[in-house]
Structures are given as structure tokens and as C-alpha cells.
N, C-alpha and C positions, 0 to 999 in steps of 0.2 A: 555549386556543390560537386564534390569529387568522391566517387566510390571506388575503392581499390580492394581487390581480393588478393591476399597472400596465401601461402600454404596453410597458415594457422588461424587466420582471422580476416574479417572484413573491416576495412577502415573507411569511415565516412568523415569527410572534411567539409565543414560549413563555414560560411562567412561569419565574422564576429557580430554582425547586426541581427542575427537570428534570435527570436524571442526565447530566452532561456527557460521561462516557465513552461511554455509549450514543448520545448526540447526535453525538459525533465519528464514531462508526461510520456513522451515517446520513449525515453530511456527506461522509464518504469515498465512500460509495455514490453519492450525488448528484453528486459531483465526477467520478466515473468515468462515470456516465451522461451528463453534460454533455460530457466529453472524447470520448466514443465515439459520440455521437448522430448525427453526420454521416459516420461511417466507413463505407466500402464494403468493408472487409476481410472476408474470410471467416474463420470460426473456425479453419480449417486454416492460414491465413496468420498469424493471431494466435499459434497454438500454435507454429508454426515460428519466429517472431520471439522468442517467450519462450524457446524451446530455445536459440537462438543467444545470447541475452543471458545466460542462465545459464551456458552453456559459456564465454563470454568472461569472466564473473565468476570462474569457477573457475580458468581459465588465469591470470588476473591475480592472484588471491588465494590460490592453492594453498599457496605457501610460507608465507605469513602464517598460514594456518589450521593447518598442521603445527607451526609454531613455537609457536603459542598452545596447541595440544594438548600438545606436549612440555613447555612451561612449566607447565601445569596438573599434569602427571604429577610433575614435580620438586617442585612446591609441596605436592602431596598426600603424597608420600613423606617430606617433611620434618616433617609434622605428627605 
């Protein structure tokens, strides 16, 4: 592994045999860290926003979830 710092970025070079699934998890974490690095939001504000987003998703998708669940029941009974 080679880590190089330039004026604008940090470059990490890894051998090709590195597990890409685990690498993707690391990249997701680093993307999160980059996106939130300058945030001044408190954890309470983040939690409230997450709650609102989840509630909005359920309001929008509730019918679809029920239809999918009912369809699965129908398909299971046919087997």
C-alpha cells in the first residue's frame, strides 16, 4: 500500500488482490466523513432529520410495501 499526499488530495494505492467489497465499505465511510467534515449540525438535529426522512419514505411507499407483501403471500400459497 502506498499513501501519497499532494497539494489537493491524498492518493492511496492498493494491490489488485484487495477485497473490493471491504474496500467499498471503507470508501463509503470515507465519503461520509468527507460529506460531514464541515457540518455544524448536532447529533440531535441529524437524528431528527433522519426521522423525518424515514417517515416521509413510509408515507410515500406504504401502499407499495403492502402490495409487495400481499403478492409474496399469494406466491407462497401457490407453491
